[in-house]
N, C-alpha and C positions, 0 to 999 in steps of 0.2 A: 372668921378666926386666922391669924397669922400661920404660915407654915413653919414646919419645925423644919429646922436648917440641920442637914446632915453634916456630922462629924467630920473634919478635914480627911481623917484617914478611909472611913467608908468611899469619900469622892474619889481620893487619891488611886485606891484600888479600883474602881469603877472606870475611871482613867485608862489606868493601865490596862484593864481587860480588854476595853475597848481598843486600844492599839493593838493589843495582842491577835483580837481576831482581825483586825484590818492588814497586819501584817502577814497573820496566816491566808489570810484571801489573797492577799498578795502574791503569795509565795506558790500556793496552788495555781495561781492564774497564770505564772511564771512558768510553774513545770507542767502544764496543761498545753501552753504555748510550744513548748521544747517539745513534748511529746509528741503532739500535731505536728510539727515540722518537722522532725526524725521520720514521722510516719511516711509524709509527701515524698521526702528525699528518697524514702527508701522505694517507696512506690515508682518515684520518678527512675530510678537508677534500674529496678526490673523492667521498665518498660523499657528503658534503653536498651537493657543488656537483652532484650527478647528483639527488639527490633535490627540489632546489630547481629543477633542469631540469624534472624531470617533474611536481613543482607547477605550476609556469609552464605547463607546455604544454597540463596539464589545464585550467588558468584559462583559457587560449587558447581548447582546445575550448569550454568551457563559455560562453565570452562568443561565440565562432561561432555554436555553438547555439542561444543567444539571440536573434543577428541574422537566423538562418536563420527561427528561429520569427515573429521580428517582421515582416519578409518575407514569410514566408506568410501572415500574419493581413491584410497591404496587399492580397495579392494575391486576398485571399477563399478561401486553401485553408485548412481547419482544421488548426490546430498539434496534434495527435494521436499525438506521438511518446510524451509521459508516458503519456497513459492508455491509451494500446496496448500500453505496459511493463505498467501494473496491470493490463490484460486480460490479458496472457499470464499473471502471475503468479495472477490469481484462477480462469481456466480451467485451469490446470495443479493448481490446489490442489485443484481437485474430481475429479479423473479417478480419484483413489484411493477406494474403495468405503468404505475406513476413513471415511476424512475425510467423506464423505459422510452416513456414519451419524452423526458427530459433529456435523454439522450439523443432521440430523434431530432427534436428541435436543435440541439448545441449540432448536432453534425452537418446541421445548413447554415448557421450561424451563432456568432456569439452573442451571450444574453447578461442580463445585470438580474438580479432576483427577482425585481419587482415585475419587470416585464415577461419572466416566467410564471410567475403567480398569475399573471393575469391571462397566458395563454393557457396556462393548465385550468382555469378559474378555480383556482384552492388560495387559502390566505398566503400571506409571505413567511410566517410561522411553519408552517405544515412543508412549505415548499423549502425553507432552511433546513431542516431535518432529513429531508431527503437530497439535498445537496451535500450535508455533511455525510451521509450513507455512501454517495457516489465518489467523494475527497478520499474518505478512508480508503477504499478500494482502489483508488487510483485512475479511476475513469475518467474523470476531469478536473482540471485546473482552474486557478483565479489570478486574475491581475488586478491589484488595486489603485485607483486612480482616485486620489484623495478619499471621498465618504462611497466613492461607488466600486462595488465589487463587479468584475466582469466575469464570467464563467466560459470555458471552451471545452472542447472534449479532446481529452488525451488519445488519441488515434492508436500510438506506437504499443501502448499497452494491452490494447485488444489484439495486435499482432502475436506477440507472444505469450498469451495466455494458454495454449498447450504445450511449449515445450517443456514444461516438467513431466508430460506424460509420454515425452520420445523414449524409447527405449536404449539401453546403454551397452554398448559393445565394446569389450576390452581386449585386443589381441596384441601382437608383436609383429615386427616387419623389419627387413633387412634396410640399412642405410641407403639412401636413393632410389628409394619404392616408389613411384608416381601415388597419385590420389587414384587415378583409374585403379589401379590393380587392387588399393586399398578397397576401394569400393566394393569391386567384384568378390572380394572373400567374403562380405557379409551380405552380399544382395546379388539377386540374377538382374543383371545389365543390359538394358536395350540401347544399343547404340546407333546415331543417324548420321551417315557422312555427310556434311554439307561443305562445298567447295574444299573438299579435300580434307578437312578436321573433321575430328568423331566429336561429336556430343552425345550425352545422357538422354535421351528423348521417356526412358520408363525405367523404374527399380520395382521389381517384386510386382509388376503387372499394372504396378499404377505411373499413366502416362503422364507427362506434364514438362516445363521447364526446371531447371535445378539450380539451386545456388550454394556456394561452398563457404563457410565462415575455419578460419583457422585460427583458433586461440583467441577469439572473438572479432577477428577482421576479416571484412569481405573479401576473395581474394579476386583477381582480376584475369586469372588464368584457367586455360580449360583443365579438366581435371587430369587429363593425360601429360599436361607441361607441367605441373606441381609437382616439385620432387621433395621428399620427407627426408630432412637432414635431421632432424633432432625430435623427442618427445613432443607429441602435440595433442590438443584437443580438435575436432572437427566436428562439425555440425554441418550436414546435410539438409540442406532445405527444400522443399518443393512449393513453387510459386502456386498460392489456392486461387482459385476465381473468385476474389472479394471486391463486390461492389463498391466502387469509390465514390462514383458517381450514378444517378438516376436521374435520365433528360428525359421530360414529357414535352415533346414537339407537336407542336398543330400547326398544321399549315392551312392558308388562306386561299379560299378557293373563292375568287371574286370574279364573277362573269364580265364585270366593268373593265376593269384592269386587263382581263385577257383581251378585250374587245380593243382596248387603248394599244394594247400592243400591236396586237394585228394590224389594226389602223395604220401605226408608226412604222412597220416593216413595212407595208403595202404600201405607203408614200414612200419611202427609200426605194423601192424597186419602181 
């Protein structure tokens, strides 16, 4: 039985309803996209604002630390927060037996990481982690030759590890005062005369050889010859008996060689 054809009015209405639905769906989708875009933009702005606030707070804290550090300098206190952090890293780095062994090896000669791993009997990735800790602490350095990284001991950093623990004394002297006179104001000095010149051989009962740095520069004059003409920061250092090299010497005991020498000298005589 043939289908009954709908009147043109109904078809038109149906078509209009379909178009209307399609239009509404499109508008809803557009509105939804706008809303999502707006929310994303708002969230991004909040995130950026938060990050900026954090950066500003960090900068303010840094400036405050600088001001505190400067104030500490003016009051005669050592600004040692940074050096204490460095020392903490250094002390923490040497607590590991493996890292101690790495330092011992590097004290003898430079190594690349594969050779270190073989000497230690551990994998290269594990060795790399230990190396990273030692580098961060400033105890070792690296040189890059193409793809090869060679590590060496940073000996100078060991020498100054205790500098931040040195007591700080601040006082005023007259212009023209010698270093020797300044030292005598803060310590009990023992002086020894060598070839008509006085040298400090002990301070507060600690015997040893002493060096002096003025404003970070090593001076080549005796303490009694150096004249203070302006404000200065003086570092008074005692040479510590640090082992630089350990030599294990074996002397050959060869009777044949002794006999040959004896015969040689006898033949000369």
